[in-house]
C-alpha positions as a LaTeX table, in Angstrom:
\begin{tabular}{lrrr}
\hline
Residue & $x$ (\AA) & $y$ (\AA) & $z$ (\AA) \\
\hline
Met1 & $-18.94$ & 18.51 & $-23.91$ \\
Arg2 & $-17.68$ & 18.23 & $-20.36$ \\
Arg3 & $-19.46$ & 20.37 & $-17.87$ \\
Asp4 & $-16.98$ & 22.66 & $-16.05$ \\
Gly5 & $-18.19$ & 23.65 & $-12.64$ \\
Ser6 & $-14.80$ & 24.02 & $-11.13$ \\
Glu7 & $-15.39$ & 27.52 & $-10.21$ \\
Thr8 & $-17.82$ & 26.14 & $-7.57$ \\
Ile9 & $-15.20$ & 23.94 & $-6.03$ \\
Gly10 & $-12.47$ & 25.23 & $-3.69$ \\
Arg11 & $-9.23$ & 23.62 & $-2.98$ \\
Val12 & $-9.65$ & 19.87 & $-3.69$ \\
Ile13 & $-6.46$ & 18.58 & $-2.23$ \\
Ser14 & $-3.92$ & 19.80 & 0.40 \\
Arg15 & $-0.12$ & 20.19 & $-0.04$ \\
Ile16 & 2.85 & 18.85 & 2.06 \\
Asp17 & 6.14 & 20.83 & 1.19 \\
Leu18 & 9.28 & 18.72 & 1.90 \\
Arg19 & 11.61 & 20.68 & $-0.19$ \\
Gly20 & 14.80 & 22.26 & 1.09 \\
Asp21 & 15.38 & 22.00 & 4.76 \\
Ala22 & 11.91 & 20.50 & 5.28 \\
Phe23 & 13.19 & 17.10 & 3.89 \\
Pro24 & 14.25 & 15.04 & 6.98 \\
Ala25 & 17.96 & 14.38 & 6.83 \\
Asp26 & 17.60 & 11.08 & 8.72 \\
Gly27 & 14.86 & 9.70 & 6.47 \\
Ile28 & 11.14 & 10.06 & 6.09 \\
Asp29 & 8.89 & 9.48 & 9.00 \\
Arg30 & 5.70 & 7.68 & 7.86 \\
Asp31 & 3.70 & 10.11 & 10.20 \\
Leu32 & 4.68 & 13.11 & 8.01 \\
Leu33 & 2.79 & 11.56 & 4.99 \\
Pro34 & $-0.93$ & 11.57 & 4.38 \\
Arg35 & $-2.77$ & 8.51 & 5.81 \\
Ala36 & $-6.22$ & 7.65 & 6.79 \\
Glu37 & $-7.02$ & 7.03 & 10.45 \\
Leu38 & $-8.23$ & 3.42 & 10.76 \\
Asp39 & $-8.66$ & 2.09 & 14.33 \\
Val40 & $-9.03$ & $-1.71$ & 13.79 \\
Ala41 & $-8.35$ & $-2.27$ & 17.41 \\
Ala42 & $-11.42$ & $-0.41$ & 18.36 \\
Ala43 & $-13.47$ & $-2.09$ & 15.74 \\
Leu44 & $-12.22$ & $-5.49$ & 16.92 \\
Glu45 & $-14.18$ & $-5.14$ & 20.23 \\
Lys46 & $-17.35$ & $-4.42$ & 18.22 \\
Val47 & $-17.04$ & $-7.42$ & 15.88 \\
Arg48 & $-16.12$ & $-9.80$ & 18.77 \\
Pro49 & $-19.77$ & $-10.38$ & 19.90 \\
Ile50 & $-20.88$ & $-10.75$ & 16.34 \\
Cys51 & $-18.22$ & $-13.43$ & 15.60 \\
Glu52 & $-19.10$ & $-15.17$ & 18.83 \\
Asp53 & $-22.84$ & $-15.16$ & 17.92 \\
Val54 & $-22.18$ & $-16.68$ & 14.58 \\
His55 & $-19.94$ & $-19.33$ & 16.25 \\
His56 & $-22.82$ & $-20.26$ & 18.50 \\
Arg57 & $-25.89$ & $-19.82$ & 16.41 \\
Gly58 & $-24.56$ & $-20.26$ & 12.86 \\
Thr59 & $-27.05$ & $-19.69$ & 10.08 \\
Ala60 & $-29.70$ & $-18.16$ & 12.48 \\
Ala61 & $-27.28$ & $-15.47$ & 13.45 \\
Leu62 & $-26.22$ & $-14.68$ & 9.79 \\
Ile63 & $-29.97$ & $-14.27$ & 8.94 \\
Asp64 & $-30.52$ & $-11.99$ & 11.84 \\
Tyr65 & $-27.49$ & $-9.88$ & 10.83 \\
Ala66 & $-28.62$ & $-9.63$ & 7.21 \\
Glu67 & $-31.81$ & $-7.96$ & 8.34 \\
Lys68 & $-29.87$ & $-5.75$ & 10.87 \\
Phe69 & $-26.96$ & $-4.53$ & 8.70 \\
Asp70 & $-28.21$ & $-5.15$ & 5.18 \\
Gly71 & $-31.97$ & $-4.43$ & 5.54 \\
Val72 & $-32.99$ & $-7.71$ & 3.96 \\
Thr73 & $-35.05$ & $-10.65$ & 5.12 \\
Ile74 & $-33.72$ & $-14.05$ & 3.96 \\
Asp75 & $-34.44$ & $-17.64$ & 4.99 \\
Arg76 & $-31.25$ & $-19.22$ & 3.96 \\
Val77 & $-27.65$ & $-17.98$ & 3.44 \\
Arg78 & $-26.42$ & $-20.22$ & 0.67 \\
Val79 & $-27.42$ & $-18.93$ & $-2.71$ \\
Pro80 & $-29.46$ & $-21.45$ & $-4.74$ \\
Ala81 & $-27.67$ & $-22.95$ & $-7.80$ \\
Glu82 & $-30.39$ & $-21.77$ & $-10.09$ \\
Ala83 & $-29.82$ & $-18.07$ & $-9.02$ \\
Ile84 & $-26.28$ & $-18.42$ & $-10.02$ \\
Thr85 & $-27.10$ & $-19.87$ & $-13.37$ \\
Arg86 & $-29.87$ & $-17.31$ & $-13.96$ \\
Ala87 & $-27.48$ & $-14.43$ & $-13.20$ \\
Leu88 & $-25.08$ & $-15.72$ & $-15.90$ \\
Asp89 & $-27.77$ & $-16.20$ & $-18.40$ \\
Glu90 & $-29.07$ & $-12.61$ & $-17.89$ \\
Leu91 & $-25.65$ & $-10.97$ & $-17.83$ \\
Asp92 & $-25.15$ & $-8.17$ & $-20.30$ \\
Pro93 & $-23.09$ & $-9.70$ & $-23.15$ \\
Ala94 & $-20.49$ & $-6.87$ & $-23.10$ \\
Val95 & $-19.93$ & $-7.39$ & $-19.38$ \\
Arg96 & $-19.59$ & $-11.05$ & $-19.96$ \\
Ala97 & $-17.00$ & $-10.55$ & $-22.62$ \\
Ala98 & $-15.11$ & $-8.20$ & $-20.39$ \\
Leu99 & $-15.12$ & $-10.61$ & $-17.45$ \\
Glu100 & $-14.10$ & $-13.44$ & $-19.70$ \\
Glu101 & $-11.05$ & $-11.38$ & $-20.92$ \\
Ser102 & $-10.24$ & $-10.36$ & $-17.25$ \\
Ile103 & $-10.26$ & $-14.02$ & $-16.34$ \\
Arg104 & $-8.12$ & $-15.06$ & $-19.33$ \\
Arg105 & $-5.40$ & $-12.51$ & $-18.62$ \\
Ala106 & $-5.37$ & $-13.24$ & $-14.95$ \\
Arg107 & $-4.87$ & $-16.98$ & $-15.62$ \\
Ile108 & $-1.93$ & $-16.23$ & $-17.95$ \\
Val109 & $-0.17$ & $-14.34$ & $-15.09$ \\
His110 & $-1.06$ & $-16.54$ & $-12.20$ \\
Arg111 & $-0.42$ & $-19.85$ & $-13.95$ \\
Glu112 & 3.21 & $-18.70$ & $-14.25$ \\
Gln113 & 3.37 & $-18.38$ & $-10.50$ \\
Arg114 & 2.96 & $-22.05$ & $-9.92$ \\
Arg115 & 5.72 & $-23.61$ & $-7.82$ \\
Thr116 & 7.29 & $-26.94$ & $-8.37$ \\
Asp117 & 8.65 & $-29.32$ & $-5.59$ \\
His118 & 12.50 & $-29.17$ & $-5.29$ \\
Thr119 & 14.76 & $-31.84$ & $-3.71$ \\
Thr120 & 18.24 & $-30.83$ & $-2.36$ \\
Gln121 & 20.78 & $-33.52$ & $-1.65$ \\
Val122 & 22.57 & $-32.18$ & 1.43 \\
Val123 & 24.94 & $-35.15$ & 1.68 \\
Pro124 & 24.94 & $-38.57$ & 0.19 \\
Gly125 & 21.97 & $-40.35$ & 1.69 \\
Gly126 & 20.53 & $-37.08$ & 3.10 \\
Thr127 & 17.91 & $-34.99$ & 1.33 \\
Val128 & 15.49 & $-32.12$ & 2.03 \\
Thr129 & 12.53 & $-31.74$ & $-0.24$ \\
Glu130 & 10.41 & $-28.66$ & $-0.33$ \\
Arg131 & 6.82 & $-29.64$ & $-1.26$ \\
Trp132 & 4.23 & $-26.97$ & $-2.18$ \\
Val133 & 0.79 & $-27.99$ & $-1.02$ \\
Pro134 & $-2.32$ & $-25.92$ & $-1.52$ \\
Val135 & $-4.60$ & $-25.11$ & 1.46 \\
Glu136 & $-7.64$ & $-27.50$ & 1.66 \\
Arg137 & $-10.44$ & $-24.92$ & 1.51 \\
Val138 & $-10.66$ & $-21.20$ & 1.27 \\
Gly139 & $-13.44$ & $-18.64$ & 1.85 \\
Leu140 & $-13.31$ & $-15.71$ & $-0.57$ \\
Tyr141 & $-14.78$ & $-12.40$ & 0.48 \\
Val142 & $-16.12$ & $-9.97$ & $-2.21$ \\
Pro143 & $-17.28$ & $-6.59$ & $-0.87$ \\
Gly144 & $-20.71$ & $-5.04$ & $-1.56$ \\
Gly145 & $-22.29$ & $-1.83$ & $-0.53$ \\
Arg146 & $-21.19$ & 1.24 & $-2.43$ \\
Ser147 & $-20.10$ & $-0.56$ & $-5.48$ \\
Val148 & $-20.28$ & $-3.99$ & $-7.06$ \\
Tyr149 & $-16.94$ & $-5.81$ & $-7.55$ \\
Pro150 & $-17.12$ & $-8.83$ & $-9.90$ \\
Ser151 & $-13.44$ & $-8.11$ & $-10.57$ \\
Ser152 & $-12.72$ & $-9.18$ & $-6.96$ \\
Val153 & $-14.28$ & $-12.56$ & $-7.69$ \\
Val154 & $-11.75$ & $-12.96$ & $-10.44$ \\
Met155 & $-8.87$ & $-11.78$ & $-8.33$ \\
Asn156 & $-9.65$ & $-14.11$ & $-5.44$ \\
Val157 & $-10.74$ & $-17.21$ & $-7.37$ \\
Val158 & $-8.14$ & $-17.41$ & $-10.19$ \\
Pro159 & $-5.03$ & $-17.64$ & $-8.00$ \\
Ala160 & $-6.81$ & $-20.16$ & $-5.71$ \\
Gln161 & $-7.71$ & $-22.29$ & $-8.67$ \\
Glu162 & $-4.23$ & $-22.01$ & $-10.19$ \\
Ala163 & $-2.81$ & $-22.95$ & $-6.75$ \\
Gly164 & $-4.92$ & $-26.18$ & $-6.82$ \\
Val165 & $-7.13$ & $-25.41$ & $-3.95$ \\
Gly166 & $-9.78$ & $-28.11$ & $-3.89$ \\
Ser167 & $-12.71$ & $-26.40$ & $-2.21$ \\
Met168 & $-13.60$ & $-22.75$ & $-2.36$ \\
Ala169 & $-16.73$ & $-20.61$ & $-1.43$ \\
Val170 & $-17.48$ & $-17.02$ & $-2.00$ \\
Ala171 & $-19.36$ & $-14.69$ & 0.35 \\
Ser172 & $-20.81$ & $-11.23$ & $-0.53$ \\
Pro173 & $-23.32$ & $-9.21$ & 1.24 \\
Pro174 & $-27.07$ & $-9.61$ & 0.55 \\
Gln175 & $-28.64$ & $-6.93$ & $-1.36$ \\
Ala176 & $-32.16$ & $-5.55$ & $-0.80$ \\
Asp177 & $-32.51$ & $-4.68$ & $-4.54$ \\
Phe178 & $-31.94$ & $-8.34$ & $-5.48$ \\
Gly179 & $-34.23$ & $-10.17$ & $-3.23$ \\
Gly180 & $-31.48$ & $-10.67$ & $-0.45$ \\
Leu181 & $-29.03$ & $-12.28$ & $-2.87$ \\
Pro182 & $-25.61$ & $-10.83$ & $-3.64$ \\
His183 & $-25.38$ & $-8.62$ & $-6.74$ \\
Pro184 & $-26.21$ & $-10.61$ & $-9.86$ \\
Thr185 & $-23.01$ & $-9.60$ & $-11.59$ \\
Ile186 & $-21.00$ & $-11.06$ & $-8.66$ \\
Leu187 & $-23.12$ & $-14.28$ & $-9.05$ \\
Ala188 & $-22.46$ & $-14.25$ & $-12.79$ \\
Ala189 & $-18.65$ & $-13.96$ & $-12.24$ \\
Cys190 & $-18.83$ & $-16.93$ & $-9.89$ \\
Ala191 & $-20.66$ & $-18.87$ & $-12.57$ \\
Leu192 & $-17.97$ & $-18.00$ & $-15.23$ \\
Leu193 & $-15.27$ & $-19.28$ & $-12.91$ \\
Gly194 & $-17.19$ & $-22.58$ & $-11.98$ \\
Val195 & $-17.77$ & $-21.58$ & $-8.31$ \\
Asp196 & $-21.25$ & $-22.79$ & $-7.22$ \\
Glu197 & $-20.89$ & $-22.45$ & $-3.59$ \\
Val198 & $-21.84$ & $-18.83$ & $-2.76$ \\
Tyr199 & $-23.17$ & $-17.28$ & 0.41 \\
Ala200 & $-25.25$ & $-14.06$ & 1.03 \\
Ala201 & $-23.27$ & $-12.83$ & 3.95 \\
Gly202 & $-21.16$ & $-9.73$ & 4.45 \\
Gly203 & $-18.87$ & $-8.02$ & 6.98 \\
Ala204 & $-17.47$ & $-9.70$ & 10.08 \\
Gln205 & $-20.31$ & $-12.20$ & 10.13 \\
Ala206 & $-19.04$ & $-13.65$ & 6.84 \\
Val207 & $-15.45$ & $-14.05$ & 8.10 \\
Ala208 & $-16.85$ & $-15.77$ & 11.19 \\
Met209 & $-18.96$ & $-18.10$ & 9.00 \\
Phe210 & $-15.81$ & $-19.21$ & 7.23 \\
Ala211 & $-13.81$ & $-19.56$ & 10.44 \\
Tyr212 & $-16.34$ & $-21.55$ & 12.44 \\
Gly213 & $-18.56$ & $-23.03$ & 9.84 \\
Thr214 & $-22.32$ & $-23.39$ & 10.05 \\
Asp215 & $-24.87$ & $-26.03$ & 9.11 \\
Glu216 & $-24.87$ & $-24.64$ & 5.51 \\
Cys217 & $-21.06$ & $-23.90$ & 5.25 \\
Arg218 & $-18.12$ & $-25.99$ & 6.18 \\
Pro219 & $-15.35$ & $-24.16$ & 7.93 \\
Ala220 & $-12.44$ & $-22.93$ & 5.71 \\
Thr221 & $-8.76$ & $-23.11$ & 6.14 \\
Met222 & $-8.21$ & $-19.64$ & 5.01 \\
Val223 & $-10.10$ & $-16.39$ & 4.08 \\
Thr224 & $-9.08$ & $-13.94$ & 1.63 \\
Gly225 & $-10.49$ & $-10.75$ & $-0.04$ \\
Pro226 & $-10.74$ & $-7.02$ & 0.48 \\
Gly227 & $-13.39$ & $-5.44$ & 2.85 \\
Asn228 & $-14.21$ & $-2.71$ & 5.17 \\
Ile229 & $-12.91$ & $-2.03$ & 8.65 \\
Trp230 & $-15.26$ & $-4.64$ & 10.09 \\
Val231 & $-13.93$ & $-7.43$ & 7.68 \\
Ala232 & $-10.42$ & $-6.34$ & 8.73 \\
Ala233 & $-11.12$ & $-6.54$ & 12.45 \\
Ala234 & $-12.75$ & $-9.92$ & 12.12 \\
Lys235 & $-9.72$ & $-11.22$ & 10.24 \\
Arg236 & $-7.53$ & $-9.85$ & 13.01 \\
Leu237 & $-9.66$ & $-11.41$ & 15.78 \\
Leu238 & $-9.89$ & $-14.83$ & 14.01 \\
Lys239 & $-6.42$ & $-15.14$ & 12.71 \\
Gly240 & $-4.85$ & $-18.25$ & 13.87 \\
Arg241 & $-8.08$ & $-20.22$ & 13.88 \\
Ile242 & $-8.13$ & $-19.38$ & 10.23 \\
Gly243 & $-5.36$ & $-18.11$ & 7.84 \\
Ile244 & $-5.85$ & $-14.68$ & 6.31 \\
Asp245 & $-4.31$ & $-12.83$ & 3.41 \\
Ala246 & $-4.20$ & $-9.36$ & 5.05 \\
Glu247 & $-6.20$ & $-6.86$ & 7.05 \\
Ala248 & $-7.15$ & $-4.77$ & 4.02 \\
Gly249 & $-7.87$ & $-1.05$ & 4.81 \\
Pro250 & $-9.10$ & 1.79 & 2.63 \\
Thr251 & $-7.65$ & 1.71 & $-0.88$ \\
Glu252 & $-4.84$ & 4.09 & $-1.93$ \\
Ile253 & $-2.86$ & 5.30 & $-4.85$ \\
Ala254 & 0.47 & 7.24 & $-4.97$ \\
Val255 & 1.72 & 8.85 & $-8.14$ \\
Leu256 & 5.34 & 9.73 & $-8.45$ \\
Ala257 & 5.57 & 12.28 & $-11.31$ \\
Asp258 & 7.77 & 14.94 & $-12.77$ \\
Ala259 & 7.40 & 17.83 & $-15.29$ \\
Thr260 & 6.91 & 15.22 & $-17.99$ \\
Ala261 & 3.78 & 13.88 & $-16.64$ \\
Asp262 & 0.28 & 14.98 & $-18.05$ \\
Pro263 & $-1.77$ & 16.57 & $-15.39$ \\
Val264 & $-4.99$ & 15.35 & $-16.93$ \\
His265 & $-3.87$ & 11.76 & $-16.53$ \\
Val266 & $-2.62$ & 12.33 & $-13.00$ \\
Ala267 & $-5.84$ & 14.04 & $-11.92$ \\
Ala268 & $-7.97$ & 11.28 & $-13.45$ \\
Asp269 & $-6.05$ & 8.62 & $-11.71$ \\
Leu270 & $-6.24$ & 10.35 & $-8.29$ \\
Ile271 & $-10.07$ & 10.75 & $-8.73$ \\
Ser272 & $-10.44$ & 7.13 & $-9.80$ \\
Gln273 & $-9.08$ & 5.89 & $-6.50$ \\
Ala274 & $-11.03$ & 8.46 & $-4.58$ \\
Glu275 & $-14.15$ & 7.14 & $-6.16$ \\
His276 & $-14.00$ & 3.92 & $-4.02$ \\
Asp277 & $-14.65$ & 5.36 & $-0.64$ \\
Pro278 & $-14.57$ & 8.62 & 1.59 \\
Leu279 & $-11.45$ & 7.20 & 3.16 \\
Ala280 & $-9.74$ & 6.35 & 0.05 \\
Ala281 & $-6.24$ & 7.86 & $-0.27$ \\
Ser282 & $-4.95$ & 9.72 & $-3.27$ \\
Val283 & $-1.32$ & 10.99 & $-3.09$ \\
Leu284 & 0.82 & 12.82 & $-5.64$ \\
Val285 & 4.50 & 13.04 & $-5.14$ \\
Thr286 & 6.31 & 15.53 & $-7.45$ \\
Asp287 & 9.31 & 17.63 & $-7.73$ \\
Ser288 & 7.42 & 19.99 & $-10.13$ \\
Glu289 & 5.54 & 23.05 & $-8.72$ \\
Glu290 & 4.13 & 23.56 & $-12.10$ \\
Leu291 & 2.75 & 20.05 & $-12.32$ \\
Ala292 & 1.32 & 20.29 & $-8.80$ \\
Ala293 & $-0.56$ & 23.40 & $-9.74$ \\
Ala294 & $-1.90$ & 22.01 & $-13.07$ \\
Val295 & $-3.08$ & 18.84 & $-11.24$ \\
Glu296 & $-4.87$ & 20.98 & $-8.70$ \\
Gln297 & $-6.70$ & 22.89 & $-11.40$ \\
Glu298 & $-7.46$ & 19.79 & $-13.39$ \\
Leu299 & $-8.86$ & 18.09 & $-10.28$ \\
Lys300 & $-11.44$ & 20.85 & $-9.85$ \\
Val301 & $-12.40$ & 20.57 & $-13.55$ \\
Gln302 & $-12.67$ & 16.71 & $-13.50$ \\
Val303 & $-14.23$ & 16.39 & $-10.04$ \\
Ala304 & $-17.03$ & 18.88 & $-11.20$ \\
Ala305 & $-17.86$ & 16.61 & $-14.18$ \\
Thr306 & $-17.90$ & 13.10 & $-12.43$ \\
Lys307 & $-20.30$ & 11.02 & $-10.46$ \\
His308 & $-20.04$ & 10.21 & $-6.67$ \\
Val309 & $-18.58$ & 13.71 & $-5.87$ \\
Glu310 & $-20.30$ & 14.49 & $-2.52$ \\
Asp311 & $-20.42$ & 11.14 & $-0.95$ \\
Arg312 & $-17.02$ & 9.80 & $-1.93$ \\
Ile313 & $-14.65$ & 11.75 & $-4.15$ \\
Leu314 & $-14.49$ & 15.11 & $-2.32$ \\
Pro315 & $-14.33$ & 13.65 & 1.10 \\
Ala316 & $-11.58$ & 11.40 & $-0.06$ \\
Leu317 & $-9.51$ & 14.08 & $-1.79$ \\
Thr318 & $-9.97$ & 16.65 & 0.86 \\
Gly319 & $-9.37$ & 14.25 & 3.72 \\
Arg320 & $-6.17$ & 13.93 & 5.66 \\
Gln321 & $-5.33$ & 10.71 & 3.85 \\
Ser322 & $-4.78$ & 12.57 & 0.47 \\
Gly323 & $-2.43$ & 15.22 & $-0.62$ \\
Ile324 & 0.35 & 16.52 & $-2.83$ \\
Val325 & 3.95 & 16.06 & $-1.52$ \\
Leu326 & 6.43 & 18.40 & $-3.03$ \\
Val327 & 10.10 & 17.19 & $-3.10$ \\
Asp328 & 13.36 & 18.46 & $-4.55$ \\
Gly329 & 14.00 & 15.62 & $-7.03$ \\
Ile330 & 13.15 & 11.99 & $-8.01$ \\
Asp331 & 15.64 & 10.65 & $-5.47$ \\
Gln332 & 13.68 & 12.24 & $-2.70$ \\
Gly333 & 10.46 & 11.27 & $-4.38$ \\
Leu334 & 11.55 & 7.65 & $-4.30$ \\
Ala335 & 12.41 & 7.95 & $-0.50$ \\
Val336 & 8.80 & 9.34 & 0.08 \\
Val337 & 7.01 & 6.63 & $-1.90$ \\
Asp338 & 9.14 & 3.82 & $-0.28$ \\
Ala339 & 8.19 & 5.28 & 3.11 \\
Tyr340 & 4.50 & 5.42 & 2.12 \\
Ala341 & 4.46 & 2.02 & 0.62 \\
Ala342 & 1.42 & 2.44 & $-1.51$ \\
Glu343 & $-1.02$ & $-0.28$ & $-2.34$ \\
His344 & $-0.87$ & 1.16 & $-6.04$ \\
Leu345 & 2.08 & 3.19 & $-7.10$ \\
Glu346 & 2.12 & 4.92 & $-10.57$ \\
Ile347 & 5.37 & 6.15 & $-12.02$ \\
Gln348 & 4.80 & 9.04 & $-14.48$ \\
Thr349 & 8.22 & 10.36 & $-14.90$ \\
Ala350 & 11.03 & 10.40 & $-17.55$ \\
Asp351 & 12.58 & 7.01 & $-17.92$ \\
Ala352 & 9.75 & 5.59 & $-15.93$ \\
Ser353 & 11.05 & 1.90 & $-16.13$ \\
Ala354 & 14.28 & 2.88 & $-14.61$ \\
Val355 & 12.71 & 4.79 & $-11.81$ \\
Ala356 & 10.18 & 2.06 & $-11.11$ \\
Ala357 & 13.15 & $-0.49$ & $-10.92$ \\
Arg358 & 14.38 & 1.41 & $-7.87$ \\
Val359 & 11.15 & 1.24 & $-5.92$ \\
Arg360 & 11.35 & $-1.11$ & $-2.89$ \\
Asn361 & 7.91 & $-0.73$ & $-1.30$ \\
Ala362 & 4.66 & $-0.94$ & $-3.26$ \\
Gly363 & 1.78 & $-3.39$ & $-3.65$ \\
Ala364 & 1.86 & $-2.99$ & $-7.34$ \\
Ile365 & 3.69 & $-0.68$ & $-9.60$ \\
Phe366 & 2.26 & 0.88 & $-12.86$ \\
Val367 & 4.95 & 2.20 & $-15.15$ \\
Gly368 & 4.38 & 5.11 & $-17.54$ \\
Pro369 & 1.41 & 7.05 & $-18.95$ \\
Tyr370 & $-0.38$ & 4.07 & $-20.38$ \\
Ala371 & $-0.51$ & 1.76 & $-17.28$ \\
Pro372 & $-3.15$ & 3.35 & $-15.03$ \\
Val373 & $-4.25$ & 1.57 & $-11.89$ \\
Ser374 & $-7.68$ & 1.01 & $-13.63$ \\
Leu375 & $-5.93$ & $-1.34$ & $-15.95$ \\
Gly376 & $-4.65$ & $-3.33$ & $-12.97$ \\
Asp377 & $-8.05$ & $-3.38$ & $-11.48$ \\
Tyr378 & $-9.53$ & $-5.27$ & $-14.36$ \\
Ala379 & $-7.44$ & $-6.46$ & $-17.25$ \\
Ala380 & $-3.64$ & $-6.19$ & $-16.79$ \\
Gly381 & $-3.50$ & $-9.78$ & $-15.69$ \\
Ser382 & $-2.16$ & $-8.64$ & $-12.26$ \\
Asn383 & $-3.97$ & $-9.13$ & $-9.04$ \\
His384 & $-5.69$ & $-6.13$ & $-7.34$ \\
Val385 & $-5.98$ & $-7.64$ & $-3.88$ \\
Leu386 & $-2.99$ & $-5.70$ & $-2.47$ \\
Pro387 & $-1.48$ & $-4.68$ & 0.87 \\
Thr388 & $-2.84$ & $-1.24$ & 2.28 \\
Gly389 & $-1.89$ & 1.12 & 5.03 \\
Gly390 & 1.75 & 1.02 & 4.52 \\
Cys391 & 1.87 & $-2.89$ & 4.75 \\
Ala392 & 3.54 & $-3.12$ & 1.34 \\
Cys393 & 6.86 & $-2.65$ & 3.06 \\
His394 & 6.58 & $-6.18$ & 4.45 \\
Ser395 & 3.58 & $-7.87$ & 2.65 \\
Ser396 & 2.64 & $-8.88$ & $-0.82$ \\
Gly397 & $-0.52$ & $-8.96$ & $-2.96$ \\
Leu398 & $-2.73$ & $-11.99$ & $-3.42$ \\
Ser399 & $-1.15$ & $-14.56$ & $-5.67$ \\
Val400 & $-0.89$ & $-18.36$ & $-6.18$ \\
Gln401 & 1.69 & $-18.41$ & $-3.31$ \\
Ser402 & $-0.95$ & $-17.00$ & $-0.99$ \\
Phe403 & $-2.66$ & $-20.33$ & $-1.16$ \\
Leu404 & 0.31 & $-22.57$ & $-0.97$ \\
Arg405 & 2.27 & $-23.89$ & 1.99 \\
Gly406 & 5.81 & $-24.97$ & 1.71 \\
Ile407 & 6.58 & $-28.27$ & 3.63 \\
His408 & 9.96 & $-29.62$ & 4.18 \\
Val409 & 10.43 & $-33.38$ & 3.79 \\
Val410 & 13.64 & $-34.68$ & 5.45 \\
Asp411 & 14.82 & $-38.04$ & 4.25 \\
Tyr412 & 18.18 & $-39.32$ & 5.82 \\
Ser413 & 19.70 & $-42.73$ & 5.70 \\
Arg414 & 21.32 & $-44.37$ & 8.72 \\
Glu415 & 24.78 & $-43.53$ & 7.37 \\
Ala416 & 23.85 & $-39.89$ & 6.75 \\
Leu417 & 22.52 & $-39.42$ & 10.26 \\
Ala418 & 25.54 & $-41.24$ & 11.70 \\
Glu419 & 27.76 & $-38.67$ & 9.97 \\
Val420 & 26.23 & $-35.68$ & 11.60 \\
Ala421 & 24.99 & $-37.26$ & 14.88 \\
Gly422 & 27.80 & $-35.88$ & 17.04 \\
His423 & 27.01 & $-32.36$ & 15.99 \\
Val424 & 23.37 & $-32.76$ & 16.75 \\
Val425 & 24.14 & $-34.17$ & 20.20 \\
Thr426 & 26.63 & $-31.39$ & 20.85 \\
Leu427 & 24.20 & $-28.72$ & 19.84 \\
Ala428 & 21.34 & $-30.36$ & 21.88 \\
Glu429 & 23.60 & $-30.26$ & 25.06 \\
Ala430 & 24.58 & $-26.65$ & 24.43 \\
Glu431 & 20.95 & $-25.78$ & 24.48 \\
Asp432 & 20.45 & $-27.87$ & 27.58 \\
Leu433 & 18.18 & $-30.18$ & 25.73 \\
Pro434 & 19.73 & $-33.58$ & 26.40 \\
Ala435 & 16.72 & $-35.58$ & 25.32 \\
His436 & 17.10 & $-34.25$ & 21.88 \\
Gly437 & 20.52 & $-35.61$ & 21.81 \\
Ala438 & 19.36 & $-38.95$ & 23.39 \\
Ala439 & 16.69 & $-39.18$ & 20.43 \\
Val440 & 19.76 & $-39.50$ & 18.01 \\
Lys441 & 21.88 & $-41.72$ & 20.40 \\
Ala442 & 19.06 & $-44.21$ & 20.70 \\
Arg443 & 19.33 & $-45.02$ & 16.96 \\
Phe444 & 22.92 & $-46.17$ & 17.36 \\
Asp445 & 22.55 & $-48.23$ & 20.76 \\
Trp446 & 23.67 & $-45.09$ & 22.63 \\
Arg447 & 27.03 & $-45.12$ & 20.78 \\
Val448 & 27.65 & $-41.88$ & 18.61 \\
Pro449 & 30.30 & $-42.00$ & 15.95 \\
Glu450 & 32.72 & $-39.08$ & 16.03 \\
Ser451 & 31.73 & $-36.40$ & 13.68 \\
Lys452 & 34.01 & $-35.78$ & 10.60 \\
\hline
\end{tabular}
């Protein structure tokens, strides 16, 4: 029987009422909506000396930071191959089966994302081919700390492999409980995926390791994966030297629901996201006062019966980043969730598929009562490395495309160039770049045929 201690818990989540005249006539200002404060710029100045130290001292710096930040003493950062093999051998069979199914489903989805080269004939003798070339080497970051995330190994590695990336390495923080190695379930997931290059390094120092390289780790071309504010700040600092997927912030869920939604489901889903971190955001957008009240009551009941209440769930639900937003209809609700641009967006309304089709801004959309975010975290086949902090209005989640570069290959014959040479020269002179035109004229003994 579920313990009901709800009477000891006060209001779990705040409300924002945008009904009636409170709804902005000229559109939703994102500042009206719940959002965690995340000062990456301030964190950037704190990670700068760490990244510089790794740049100059390499492995020695990483070993020092493992002791300082993770409380472990290690003499090497790269995880021995036998430790990875042992982790898989000792993995609980049920966890192994679940990870294998997660990998299988992720491969099905990501394999369909592969791109093929395409050649367009612009004119006879003139073609442009778009080639899709994978990045050479990626560093894949897997968080540690409050929870263990073997699922993030799957979500990083599978799209990189399906894109054809030739070299990849995983970094995850060293754990005092496991002799300074990353969590064994993370190591086992790496073994299942055939990744044998793993490093016990976390935070900004791991990003710096991938950016600059050390005597143990070759520099990477790109770094991907979720992390805390220090990881996000290091990505911002080192972007340009190394490619990044995104500056991931605290995780977030928005649920757009009407009176048809089950408050038990909605409350459970809001709590599941709050479980990640005290800064995690859980937002319900609804046009039903009755649903809002039922969810509030259900939150009290379910929070009282769950784990991680004081250190994560209650701080997340009661923080400024979480709340229930009341609106006057699904159209207004769609305007709110598009302005919020959630990492995860659930649609729990009548005709949920049609409502979901109208959403423009979300990292991933979960349709109906039987597609909770938890499914996407582990076994839907979709990717759970998604844009946060409203970035879903301009950015996408991790996919095969994240690891590919489109390269245009231009192939023109003499005749095809001659046909358009006059236009090229004219445009070059209009931009006051005569040498550009001269580069074309030189191919025709300075005589340019008239353009057709």
